[in-house]
Structures are given as C-alpha cells and as structure tokens.
C-alpha positions, 0 to 999 in steps of 0.5 A: 635867739641871735644873742644865744647863738652867739654866746655858744659859739662864743663859750668854746674860745673863752673855756678854752683860754680860761683852760690854757690859762689855769695850766699855763699857770699850774705848769708854771709853778711847777717850773718855779719849784727849782727856782734860782736867782740870778743877779736879783731876777727869778729865773728857771733852768727849765720853763714847762709853760714855753713848751706848753704855749707853743704846743697849744698854738700848733694844735689849737691854732692861733685863737689860743694866744689870750690864754698865754697872756691870761696865764702869763699875767697870772704867774708874774702878778705872784712874783712882782708887783704889778707895774709896767714891767709886767706888760712888758714881760707878759707881751714878751711870753705872749709874743715868743710863741707866737713868733715861733708858731708862725715861723713853723708854719711858714716852714711847712712844720709837721706836728707829728715830728717824722721828718728831720727838717721838722726836727730841726726847724723846732730847734731852731726855729721854735726854742733858739730863734723864737725865745729870743723875744721873751728873754730879751722884753723880759729882761729889758722891762727889768734892766729898766725898772731897775731890778737889775744891776748894769753887769747882770743884764746878759747873765739874766737874759742868757738864763732866761733864754736857755730856760724858755728854750728848754721849755720847747725843747723838752715839753713840746715834743712830749705834748705832740707825741702823746697826741698820736699815741694809741693803745698798742694792740698786736705788740709782742711780749719782748716789745713791753719787757723792753719798754719796762727795761728801757724805763728801769734803765733810764731811772736807775741811770739818771739817779746814779749819774744825779748822786755820783760826786764822779762826772757821769752824767754823759752815761745817759745818753746811750739810754737815750739813743737806745730809746730813740731807736727802738721807740723813736719819739714816744720813747724819747720824749719821756726819758729826756724829761725825766733825766731833765727833772733829776739833773735840774734837781741835783744841779739847784742843790748843788749835790752829785757832780755839782757839788762844789760848783758856783752857781753860773758853773751849775747852770752852765753844766745843767743846761749843756747836758739838757740840751744835748740830751733834747737835741739827741732825742729829738734829731735822732727820733725825727731821722728814725721816723723818716727812714721808717716811713720812706721804707714803708713807701717803697714797700707799698710802691714795690706791692702796687708794682707786683699787682700791675705786674699781676694783671699784665702777666699773671704769674709773673711777679712770683716767678724766681729773680734772678731767673735760673741760668742768669749768672747775676 
C-alpha cells in the first residue's frame, strides 16, 4: 500500500518531466528548420525551447528542470555525436532558464506581466542575463572540443546568446498570456472587427516588408504599437511571433531586404529587428496594462468613498459638484 501511494505521487512528476522533454524536443526541431551554421556551429536565430523552459519553470515550479535536461539531451544527440561536450551543452541549456527563474523570483516577478517592472525584469534578467550561461557553456564546450576555430568563438557566442534571448522575448510572453486568456463574453462587435483588421494588417505588412527589396522592415512597428495599445500583450505577443517567423525565413534565405547581404550582416539586421519588436511589444503592453490597473483601482476607491459619504450623509455624494454659486 505504501509503495502504491509513492508511485501515485511520483507519476505526475514523471509525466510532467516526459511531457516537457517532448515539447522541448518538438519546439527545438521547429527552431532548427531555420538553422544557420556559424564557424561550424549550428545555431538558430530564434530558439523556442528557452522560452518554453522558462515558462514552465515560472508556471509549474523548479521541479520541471529534469524535463529541460532530458529534452536538451535528446536534441543535442540528433545534431552531434554523444561525448563530454554534450554534458556541458546540456548543463548550460538547463542552468540558463533555472538561473533566470531564480533571478526573476528574487525580484518579485509576476507572470501576469501587468507591471512595467515585470517586463523590464523579463528582458534584463530572463533574456539578457540568464542566457549568458547557455551561450558561454555551449560555445566554450565546442571550442574546447576543437569544433570551433579560434577566431569563431565570439561570433558563435553572440549568435547563440541572441538566439536563446529571442526565445525568451518572443515565446515566454506568448505562453504566459495564453494561460490567462479566456473566451471573451459581451465584447462589442467593433472590437472583433478591429482584432480581425489587426491580424490582416500584421500579415500584409510583414509579407510586404520581407518580400520587398526595399528596406521597409520598420513598417512592422506601427502594427505592433497598435496591438499593444488596443489589446495589450494578448494582441502584441502573437503579432511579434508572426513577424519574427516571416523575417527569420527571409533572413536565412537572404531574400527581400536581406538579398545580397552576408550571413553576418543578415543576422545582425534580423536580430536588431526582432529584439526591437519584442521589446516594444512587451514594455508598451506592460505600461498600458499597469495604467489600466491603476485607473480601475482609482475608480474602485472613488466608488468606496462615495459609499462612505452616502452612509454618513445620505444623498451628498449625488449632489452637483462644484456647488451652485462656487466660482471654481
């Protein structure tokens, strides 16, 4: 009986670990569809598993880390032969989101992303600082193995770090906001029409900007600002993902505005755009959400104050203000 109870308690943890490992592996295979080779190392402009890993840690807790390690092992085993360097890469890809999780937890990060400080923390601690670990360990192990030439270390390190950071900036907000989305009820028809118009505009602008030989990539920013102002993160996060996917495809194929550019030039321009779009969406959405929350709290406080006034002096809260005869 005791052993049966232990198995029942252990089963959810095992299923969670295997499920996360499977999602990690599947998202990695999707990310590798747009892989590039820099100095002999395979990197991706956007690495979705980092965003999925940090999201699972934030939502399910630290107990999910074995799933990250197992998923990393499965992915690396399909790319490189198993040797000592694989252990270093696995350690880096596991420690990076775990350390990012601990840093975010220490500063009081809220998964609702309803404050500007949460958006800044996710960018600075989750993406930029946390992913230094995976890039350093991964690139360092490849260098020690002899798979990288001496002059290719920093190019590979930067590409690795940026790809992991973009996974946090693009994927993590999307997962966190999807967790809180509910089917809206009583939404006016014009809001549905606006959402449909936003989707069409995002696709049209992104396709035009990535297929035209002119430098029109900046046109995606008005659409992202529109999404953030009107729909906050629920609208901005999907727009950023859509734009990032289309721009990555154009950059890796060197078509549209990336035609004629070297791989390094294309990657620099690509990641500058992706990072700017993700930061704009995340921080602007957080600002608008925080302002809306403050307004609702003020309205609630005013309502409570009016109730107190009604109890102390019935009818006074409904009198005209300013009173008649008051010149102010």
